[in-house]
SEZA-496087 format. One line per 5 residues: number of its first residue (from 1); their letters; for each residue x, y negated, z of N, C-alpha, C. Coordinates in Angstrom, 2 decimals. Layout:
BEGIN
NUM> A> X,Y,Z,X,Y,Z,X,Y,Z | ...
% end
This chain:
BEGIN
1> MTKTN> 0.85,1.17,0.00,0.00,0.00,0.00,0.90,-1.24,0.00 | 0.57,-2.21,-0.84,1.37,-3.42,-0.90,1.07,-4.31,0.29 | 1.96,-5.25,0.51,1.79,-6.18,1.62,0.47,-6.94,1.48 | 0.14,-7.38,0.26,-1.11,-8.11,0.02,-2.31,-7.26,0.36 | -2.32,-6.01,-0.10,-3.45,-5.12,0.19,-3.59,-4.84,1.67
6> SYAQE> -2.47,-4.67,2.36,-2.58,-4.39,3.79,-3.07,-5.62,4.54 | -2.68,-6.81,4.08,-3.18,-8.04,4.71,-4.69,-8.14,4.49 | -5.15,-7.87,3.27,-6.58,-7.94,2.96,-7.34,-6.94,3.83 | -6.85,-5.72,3.95,-7.52,-4.72,4.77,-7.53,-5.12,6.24 | -6.46,-5.74,6.69,-6.40,-6.21,8.08,-7.47,-7.28,8.33
11> RIGFY> -7.61,-8.21,7.41,-8.58,-9.29,7.56,-10.01,-8.75,7.47 | -10.26,-7.85,6.54,-11.59,-7.25,6.42,-11.91,-6.49,7.71 | -10.95,-5.74,8.23,-11.14,-5.02,9.49,-11.45,-5.95,10.65 | -10.79,-7.10,10.68,-11.05,-8.10,11.72,-12.51,-8.55,11.68 | -12.99,-8.88,10.48,-14.38,-9.33,10.35,-15.37,-8.19,10.60
16> EARFT> -15.06,-6.99,10.13,-15.95,-5.85,10.38,-16.13,-5.63,11.88 | -15.04,-5.71,12.64,-15.13,-5.53,14.09,-16.04,-6.61,14.70 | -15.92,-7.81,14.21,-16.75,-8.92,14.71,-18.23,-8.69,14.38 | -18.50,-8.29,13.15,-19.89,-8.16,12.71,-20.62,-7.00,13.37 | -19.93,-5.98,13.82,-20.60,-4.84,14.45,-21.36,-5.24,15.71
21> SETIH> -20.93,-6.31,16.36,-21.59,-6.73,17.60,-22.65,-7.82,17.38 | -22.85,-8.24,16.15,-23.82,-9.29,15.87,-25.19,-8.70,15.54 | -26.22,-9.49,15.82,-27.59,-9.09,15.49,-27.83,-9.25,13.99 | -28.89,-8.64,13.51,-29.24,-8.81,12.09,-29.49,-10.28,11.79 | -30.15,-10.99,12.70,-30.39,-12.42,12.50,-29.07,-13.17,12.33
26> QLVTN> -28.07,-12.84,13.14,-26.77,-13.50,13.03,-26.09,-13.17,11.70 | -26.22,-11.92,11.25,-25.64,-11.54,9.96,-26.28,-12.34,8.83 | -27.60,-12.49,8.88,-28.31,-13.25,7.84,-27.88,-14.72,7.88 | -27.74,-15.27,9.07,-27.28,-16.65,9.21,-25.88,-16.80,8.61 | -25.01,-15.84,8.87,-23.67,-15.87,8.29,-23.72,-15.81,6.77
31> FNSLA> -24.57,-14.95,6.23,-24.68,-14.86,4.77,-25.20,-16.17,4.19 | -26.19,-16.76,4.84,-26.75,-18.02,4.34,-25.72,-19.14,4.38 | -24.80,-19.09,5.32,-23.74,-20.11,5.33,-22.82,-19.94,4.12 | -22.62,-18.71,3.68,-21.85,-18.48,2.46,-22.59,-19.01,1.24 | -23.91,-18.84,1.24,-24.73,-19.27,0.10,-24.71,-20.78,-0.07
36> SSRGW> -24.53,-21.51,1.02,-24.56,-22.97,0.91,-23.17,-23.57,0.68 | -22.14,-22.73,0.63,-20.78,-23.21,0.42,-20.33,-22.93,-1.00 | -19.72,-23.90,-1.63,-19.25,-23.73,-3.01,-17.77,-23.37,-3.10 | -17.05,-23.58,-2.01,-15.62,-23.28,-2.02,-15.35,-21.78,-2.01 | -14.22,-21.37,-2.53,-13.88,-19.95,-2.54,-12.40,-19.77,-2.25
41> TAERS> -12.10,-18.91,-1.31,-10.72,-18.56,-0.99,-10.64,-17.06,-0.79 | -9.44,-16.54,-0.69,-9.28,-15.11,-0.41,-9.94,-14.77,0.92 | -9.80,-15.65,1.90,-10.37,-15.38,3.22,-11.89,-15.24,3.14 | -12.51,-16.06,2.32,-13.97,-15.96,2.15,-14.34,-14.61,1.54 | -13.53,-14.12,0.63,-13.84,-12.82,0.02,-13.72,-11.70,1.05
46> YYSSA> -12.76,-11.78,1.97,-12.63,-10.78,3.02,-13.85,-10.82,3.95 | -14.24,-12.02,4.31,-15.40,-12.26,5.18,-16.66,-11.70,4.52 | -16.86,-12.04,3.25,-18.04,-11.59,2.51,-18.07,-10.07,2.38 | -16.93,-9.48,2.09,-16.86,-8.03,1.95,-17.25,-7.34,3.25 | -16.70,-7.81,4.35,-17.01,-7.21,5.66,-18.48,-7.43,6.03
51> LTHEM> -19.00,-8.60,5.71,-20.39,-8.92,6.04,-21.37,-8.03,5.27 | -21.19,-7.90,3.97,-22.10,-7.05,3.19,-21.92,-5.58,3.57 | -20.69,-5.17,3.88,-20.47,-3.79,4.32,-21.24,-3.50,5.61 | -21.22,-4.43,6.55,-21.94,-4.23,7.82,-23.44,-4.16,7.58 | -23.96,-5.00,6.69,-25.40,-4.94,6.41,-25.76,-3.61,5.75
56> QRRGI> -24.92,-3.13,4.84,-25.16,-1.83,4.22,-25.08,-0.71,5.25 | -24.11,-0.80,6.15,-23.95,0.22,7.20,-25.21,0.33,8.05 | -25.88,-0.80,8.26,-27.11,-0.80,9.05,-28.34,-0.41,8.24 | -28.14,-0.12,6.97,-29.26,0.34,6.15,-30.12,-0.78,5.59 | -29.62,-2.00,5.60,-30.38,-3.12,5.05,-30.32,-3.06,3.53
61> DLTAI> -31.47,-3.19,2.90,-31.57,-3.17,1.45,-31.05,-4.50,0.90 | -29.97,-4.45,0.14,-29.34,-5.65,-0.41,-29.61,-5.82,-1.90 | -30.60,-5.10,-2.42,-30.89,-5.14,-3.85,-31.10,-6.56,-4.37 | -31.70,-7.42,-3.58,-31.98,-8.79,-4.01,-30.72,-9.63,-4.20 | -29.62,-9.22,-3.58,-28.40,-10.03,-3.70,-27.24,-9.29,-4.35
66> MSNDT> -27.35,-7.98,-4.52,-26.24,-7.21,-5.08,-26.65,-6.46,-6.33 | -25.71,-6.37,-7.27,-25.98,-5.58,-8.47,-24.68,-4.92,-8.93 | -24.84,-3.92,-9.76,-23.71,-3.21,-10.36,-23.89,-3.13,-11.87 | -24.50,-4.14,-12.46,-24.82,-4.12,-13.89,-23.60,-3.94,-14.78 | -22.49,-4.50,-14.39,-21.29,-4.45,-15.23,-20.33,-3.35,-14.79
71> GQQTI> -20.77,-2.49,-13.89,-19.88,-1.47,-13.36,-19.03,-1.99,-12.22 | -19.25,-3.24,-11.89,-18.52,-3.88,-10.79,-19.55,-4.54,-9.89 | -19.35,-4.42,-8.60,-20.30,-4.99,-7.63,-20.29,-6.51,-7.73 | -21.48,-7.08,-7.86,-21.64,-8.53,-7.93,-22.61,-8.96,-6.83 | -22.27,-10.04,-6.16,-23.13,-10.57,-5.10,-23.66,-11.92,-5.53
76> RYVRV> -24.96,-12.10,-5.41,-25.59,-13.41,-5.65,-25.65,-14.13,-4.32 | -25.04,-15.29,-4.26,-25.03,-16.07,-3.02,-26.21,-17.04,-3.04 | -27.34,-16.53,-2.56,-28.57,-17.31,-2.44,-29.03,-17.19,-0.99 | -29.77,-18.18,-0.55,-30.31,-18.11,0.82,-31.32,-16.97,0.89 | -31.28,-16.23,2.01,-32.14,-15.07,2.17,-32.81,-15.08,3.55
81> AYDET> -33.84,-14.26,3.64,-34.50,-13.98,4.91,-34.54,-12.47,5.05 | -34.58,-12.01,6.28,-34.66,-10.57,6.54,-36.11,-10.18,6.74 | -36.57,-9.20,5.97,-37.92,-8.68,6.11,-37.86,-7.39,6.92 | -38.40,-7.43,8.14,-38.32,-6.27,9.03,-39.12,-5.08,8.52 | -40.21,-5.33,7.82,-41.05,-4.25,7.31,-40.33,-3.41,6.28
86> SHALL> -39.69,-4.09,5.31,-39.00,-3.35,4.24,-37.52,-3.15,4.54 | -37.04,-3.73,5.64,-35.64,-3.65,6.05,-34.75,-4.12,4.89 | -35.14,-5.30,4.33,-34.46,-5.82,3.15,-34.22,-7.32,3.28 | -33.20,-7.78,2.54,-32.99,-9.21,2.40,-33.81,-9.68,1.22 | -34.49,-10.81,1.40,-35.32,-11.38,0.35,-34.89,-12.82,0.11
91> PIA> -34.70,-13.21,-1.17,-34.35,-14.60,-1.46,-35.44,-15.56,-1.01 | -35.02,-16.72,-0.53,-35.98,-17.77,-0.15,-35.64,-19.03,-0.94 | -36.65,-19.88,-1.08,-36.46,-21.12,-1.85,-35.73,-22.15,-1.03
% end
């Protein structure tokens, strides 16, 4: 593993550990903060990766924000709400 990859994995692991103790409401709030930010850095990608991984781990349906149309995972950064009935994220206006 290269130094860059190990640094990325370390940072993702840091955020994953943090997100495991947060409520679903806190995870949604974190995602919405990403949706309202236009800046992009490597650190943001580590944060986003760990955040979506934690939501998937909890069984939250991310279909409204994630796709694999091009064979590569794509995330739409839009504001969302959590629907407890369907256990899914839903885009909001």
